[in-house]
C-alpha positions as CSV (number, residue, x, y, z in Angstrom):
1,M,281.2,81.7,83.6
2,T,280.2,78.1,84.1
3,I,276.6,77.4,85.0
4,E,276.1,74.0,86.8
5,V,272.8,72.4,86.1
6,T,271.6,69.8,88.5
7,V,269.5,67.1,86.9
8,R,267.0,65.5,89.2
9,R,267.2,61.7,89.1
10,P,263.9,59.8,88.7
11,R,262.7,58.7,92.2
12,V,262.1,54.9,92.5
13,F,260.2,53.1,95.3
14,S,260.2,49.3,95.7
15,G,259.2,47.0,98.5
16,V,259.6,43.4,99.2
17,Q,258.0,41.3,101.9
18,P,260.1,39.6,104.6
19,S,258.2,36.4,104.0
20,G,259.2,33.5,101.7
21,T,262.8,33.4,100.5
22,L,264.6,35.5,98.0
23,H,265.6,33.4,95.0
24,L,267.5,33.5,91.8
25,G,264.5,35.0,90.0
26,N,264.4,37.9,92.4
27,Y,268.1,38.5,91.8
28,L,268.0,38.4,88.0
29,G,264.7,40.1,87.7
30,A,265.1,42.9,90.2
31,L,268.1,43.1,92.6
32,R,270.9,43.0,90.1
33,R,269.2,45.7,88.0
34,W,268.7,47.9,91.0
35,V,272.4,47.7,91.9
36,E,273.4,48.6,88.3
37,L,271.1,51.7,88.3
38,Q,271.9,53.1,91.8
39,D,273.6,56.2,90.5
40,E,271.0,56.9,87.8
41,K,268.0,56.8,90.1
42,E,267.0,58.1,93.6
43,N,266.1,54.8,95.2
44,Y,263.9,53.9,98.2
45,F,264.1,50.2,98.9
46,C,261.7,49.1,101.7
47,I,261.3,45.9,103.5
48,V,257.5,45.9,103.9
49,D,257.0,44.1,107.2
50,M,253.5,45.7,107.7
51,H,252.4,43.9,104.6
52,A,253.8,40.6,106.0
53,I,251.3,40.5,108.9
54,T,248.3,40.3,106.6
55,M,248.9,36.5,106.9
56,R,249.5,34.8,110.3
57,Q,253.1,35.2,111.3
58,D,255.5,34.2,114.0
59,P,257.0,37.3,115.6
60,I,260.5,35.9,116.1
61,E,260.5,34.6,112.5
62,L,259.3,38.0,111.2
63,R,262.2,39.8,112.9
64,R,264.7,37.2,111.6
65,S,263.4,37.3,108.0
66,T,263.3,41.1,108.0
67,R,267.0,41.2,108.8
68,E,267.7,38.4,106.3
69,V,266.1,40.4,103.4
70,A,268.0,43.6,104.5
71,A,271.3,41.7,104.6
72,L,270.6,40.1,101.2
73,Y,269.9,43.6,99.7
74,L,273.2,44.7,100.9
75,A,275.0,41.5,100.0
76,C,273.7,41.8,96.4
77,G,275.4,45.2,96.1
78,L,272.8,47.8,97.2
79,D,274.8,50.6,98.9
80,P,273.1,52.3,101.9
81,Q,275.1,55.5,101.0
82,R,273.6,55.6,97.5
83,S,270.2,54.1,98.1
84,T,267.8,54.4,101.1
85,I,267.2,51.0,102.5
86,F,264.7,50.8,105.4
87,V,262.0,48.8,107.2
88,Q,258.4,50.0,106.6
89,S,257.2,49.8,110.2
90,Q,260.0,52.1,111.4
91,V,258.4,55.0,109.4
92,R,255.0,55.7,110.9
93,A,253.8,57.8,108.0
94,H,253.1,54.6,106.1
95,A,250.3,53.6,108.5
96,E,248.9,57.1,108.8
97,G,248.9,57.6,105.0
98,C,247.2,54.2,104.6
99,W,244.3,55.3,106.9
100,I,243.8,58.6,105.1
101,L,243.9,56.9,101.7
102,N,241.4,54.3,102.9
103,C,238.9,57.2,103.3
104,V,239.0,58.1,99.6
105,T,239.2,54.5,98.2
106,P,235.9,52.8,97.2
107,L,235.4,49.3,98.6
108,G,234.6,48.0,95.1
109,W,238.0,48.9,93.8
110,L,239.6,46.6,96.4
111,E,237.1,43.8,95.9
112,R,238.1,43.6,92.2
113,M,241.8,43.1,92.9
114,T,242.9,39.8,91.4
115,Q,245.5,39.0,94.1
116,F,242.9,39.5,96.9
117,K,240.5,37.2,95.2
118,T,243.2,34.6,94.7
119,K,244.5,34.7,98.3
120,A,241.0,34.9,99.8
121,K,239.7,31.9,97.9
122,H,238.9,28.9,99.9
123,R,239.7,30.7,103.2
124,E,237.0,30.5,106.0
125,S,238.1,33.8,107.4
126,V,239.9,36.7,105.7
127,V,241.4,39.5,107.7
128,L,240.7,43.1,106.7
129,G,244.4,43.8,106.2
130,L,244.4,41.4,103.2
131,L,241.7,43.4,101.5
132,D,243.4,46.7,102.4
133,Y,246.9,45.6,101.3
134,P,246.8,47.6,98.1
135,V,245.9,50.8,99.9
136,L,248.9,50.4,102.2
137,Q,251.0,49.7,99.1
138,A,249.6,52.9,97.5
139,A,250.6,54.9,100.6
140,D,254.1,53.3,100.5
141,I,254.6,54.6,96.9
142,L,252.8,58.0,97.1
143,L,254.5,59.2,100.3
144,Y,257.8,59.4,98.3
145,D,256.3,60.9,95.2
146,A,257.9,58.0,93.3
147,E,257.8,58.2,89.6
148,E,258.9,54.6,88.9
149,V,257.9,51.4,90.7
150,P,259.7,48.3,89.4
151,V,257.2,45.4,89.5
152,G,256.4,42.1,87.9
153,E,253.4,41.6,85.6
154,D,251.3,40.4,88.5
155,Q,251.6,43.7,90.3
156,K,250.6,46.0,87.4
157,Q,247.0,46.1,88.7
158,H,248.2,47.4,92.0
159,I,250.1,50.3,90.4
160,E,247.0,51.2,88.4
161,L,245.0,51.2,91.7
162,T,247.7,53.5,93.2
163,R,247.3,55.9,90.3
164,N,243.5,55.9,90.7
165,I,243.7,56.6,94.4
166,A,246.2,59.4,93.8
167,Q,244.0,61.0,91.1
168,R,240.9,60.8,93.3
169,F,242.8,62.4,96.2
170,N,244.2,65.1,93.9
171,H,240.8,65.8,92.4
172,R,239.2,66.2,95.9
173,F,242.0,68.0,97.8
174,G,244.3,69.6,95.1
175,D,247.5,68.5,93.5
176,T,249.3,66.4,96.1
177,F,250.6,63.2,94.6
178,T,252.9,62.2,91.7
179,L,251.3,59.5,89.5
180,P,253.7,56.6,89.5
181,Q,254.5,54.4,86.5
182,A,255.0,50.6,86.7
183,V,258.4,49.6,85.3
184,I,258.7,46.0,84.2
185,P,262.2,44.9,83.3
186,A,262.6,43.5,79.7
187,S,264.8,40.6,80.7
188,G,264.9,38.5,83.8
189,A,261.4,39.6,84.8
190,R,259.8,36.2,84.6
191,I,262.3,33.5,85.5
192,R,260.3,30.3,85.5
193,A,260.1,27.7,88.3
194,L,262.6,24.9,87.9
195,N,260.0,22.2,88.8
196,D,257.3,23.7,86.6
197,P,258.3,26.0,83.8
198,M,254.7,27.0,83.2
199,K,254.8,29.0,86.5
200,K,256.8,32.0,87.5
201,M,259.5,31.4,90.1
202,S,257.8,32.6,93.3
203,K,259.1,33.7,96.7
204,S,256.1,32.1,98.4
205,E,257.0,28.7,96.9
206,A,260.8,29.0,97.0
207,H,260.8,26.5,100.0
208,V,259.2,23.8,97.8
209,R,261.8,21.2,96.8
210,G,263.1,21.9,93.4
211,H,261.0,25.0,92.8
212,A,263.9,27.6,92.9
213,V,267.5,28.2,93.7
214,Q,267.5,30.3,96.9
215,L,270.2,33.0,97.2
216,L,271.5,31.4,100.4
217,D,271.6,27.8,99.0
218,T,274.9,25.9,99.4
219,P,276.7,24.9,96.2
220,D,275.6,21.2,96.7
221,V,272.0,22.3,97.0
222,I,272.2,24.5,93.9
223,R,273.6,21.6,91.9
224,A,270.9,19.2,93.1
225,V,268.1,21.7,92.4
226,I,269.3,22.4,88.8
227,R,270.0,18.7,88.2
228,R,266.3,18.0,88.9
229,A,265.0,20.9,86.7
230,V,262.2,20.0,84.4
231,T,263.1,20.1,80.7
232,D,261.5,17.9,78.0
233,S,262.0,14.7,76.1
234,G,264.2,16.2,73.3
235,R,267.9,16.9,73.1
236,E,268.2,20.2,71.2
237,I,269.6,23.0,73.3
238,Q,268.3,26.2,71.6
239,F,266.4,29.3,72.6
240,S,262.8,28.8,71.8
241,D,259.3,30.3,72.4
242,A,257.6,26.9,72.2
243,Q,255.7,25.9,75.3
244,E,257.1,22.4,75.2
245,K,260.6,23.9,75.3
246,A,259.9,26.3,78.2
247,G,262.0,24.3,80.7
248,V,265.1,24.3,78.5
249,N,264.6,27.9,77.5
250,N,264.3,28.9,81.1
251,L,267.7,27.3,81.9
252,L,269.3,29.0,78.8
253,E,267.9,32.4,79.8
254,I,269.4,32.0,83.3
255,Y,272.7,31.0,81.7
256,E,272.5,34.0,79.3
257,L,271.8,36.5,82.1
258,L,274.6,35.3,84.3
259,T,277.3,34.9,81.7
260,A,276.2,37.9,79.5
261,Q,277.1,35.8,76.4
262,R,275.2,36.2,73.1
263,R,272.6,33.6,72.3
264,D,274.4,32.3,69.2
265,V,277.6,31.8,71.3
266,I,275.6,29.9,73.9
267,E,273.9,27.6,71.4
268,E,277.2,26.9,69.7
269,H,278.8,26.0,73.1
270,F,276.0,23.4,73.8
271,A,275.7,22.1,70.2
272,G,275.6,18.3,70.2
273,K,275.5,18.1,74.0
274,G,272.6,16.9,76.1
275,Y,270.5,18.4,78.8
276,G,272.8,16.9,81.4
277,M,275.7,19.0,80.3
278,L,273.5,22.2,80.2
279,K,272.4,21.6,83.7
280,K,276.0,20.8,84.9
281,D,277.4,24.0,83.3
282,L,274.5,26.1,84.5
283,A,274.9,24.9,88.0
284,E,278.5,25.9,88.2
285,V,277.7,29.4,86.7
286,V,275.0,29.9,89.4
287,V,277.3,28.6,92.2
288,E,280.0,31.2,91.2
289,A,277.5,34.0,90.8
290,L,276.0,33.5,94.2
291,R,279.2,32.7,96.1
292,P,280.2,36.3,96.8
293,I,276.6,37.2,97.8
294,R,276.5,34.4,100.4
295,K,279.9,35.4,101.8
296,H,278.9,39.0,102.2
297,Y,275.6,38.0,103.7
298,D,277.2,35.8,106.3
299,A,279.4,38.7,107.4
300,L,276.5,41.1,107.6
301,I,274.1,38.7,109.5
302,A,276.9,37.9,112.0
303,D,276.8,41.5,113.2
304,S,273.1,42.3,113.8
305,A,274.0,45.5,115.7
306,E,275.7,46.9,112.6
307,L,272.8,45.8,110.4
308,D,270.2,47.4,112.7
309,S,272.3,50.6,112.6
310,I,272.2,50.6,108.8
311,L,268.4,50.1,108.8
312,A,268.0,52.9,111.5
313,A,270.0,55.3,109.3
314,G,267.8,54.3,106.3
315,A,264.6,54.9,108.3
316,D,265.9,58.4,109.2
317,R,266.4,59.2,105.6
318,A,263.0,57.8,104.6
319,R,261.3,59.8,107.4
320,A,263.0,63.0,106.1
321,V,260.9,62.6,102.9
322,A,257.8,60.9,104.3
323,E,257.1,63.1,107.3
324,P,256.8,66.4,105.3
325,K,254.5,64.6,102.9
326,I,252.2,63.1,105.5
327,E,252.0,66.6,107.1
328,E,250.9,68.0,103.7
329,I,248.3,65.2,103.4
330,K,246.9,65.9,106.9
331,R,246.6,69.6,106.2
332,K,244.9,68.9,102.9
333,V,242.2,66.8,104.5
334,G,241.7,69.3,107.4
335,F,243.7,67.9,110.3
336,I,245.4,70.4,112.7
337,V,249.1,69.8,112.2
338,P,251.4,71.0,115.0
339,Q,252.7,74.6,114.3
340,D,250.2,74.8,111.5
341,T,249.4,78.4,110.7
342,T,247.4,77.7,107.6
């Protein structure tokens, strides 16, 4: 007799704001990795449009950019049959969960958050949503009992806060939430800005000329951006940890990630050649890597009804997990839940 054993895949939650522009760093540091692991993990990929309104937004632009991010997810290879891809505001449990978690989260915890202090600095007026952003993020994660949350270094503090909120709730109301772990990819996690290799390539600055290659850039724009990339005054093309070589090293790491070549092979290829040749070769590698993504994206965005249908199906799948969880949370805090016989 054969006994089949079903192994539960680790559950992953990740969200990205539909603000700014997805760029090459997002692809190498996150999206490509998610695609590769689709069959190894149970994935929930959320376009977090509720987070996007913590800053002033244009409603028409928000809807456009939400569809753009969804289409790029799909164009990069995320499969809606294998991963749940949905829009945050279409699952009401996120807002309800945030309010309940607000009521167990000390104000001091939020005031210590580094990102809040950075974003609030020099602003005459700060909306409450900006302060409360991490609690909504905690609700996003905890509703799905996610074990893993892929993030960059700058988000580690937010995951620690999520764990603290979960532990506080569990202590007060009984075992309810899984404690998530931040997962930071070993490679590609910190692709540097092309115009300033001391800074991380950022979605919020991707529109700045020369800062990043955007996933939807044309081949000519890609070549121009990489041609202007900051390097240094030397000529040696070698991998290095030296700060003064950060620009060249950044270009080499992008080349390495896209070609999957060994470092010694790459260094031999560029031996005796100047930075101009490195930039020229890298630009063509990037153009070819992004060409199929752009083609797939154009087809998806041309049919908004089909894209909306995919997102609606993803929201249904997300609600199937989030709704039972929010009902459990409501019961724990003492709310009367319909058909509750407790």
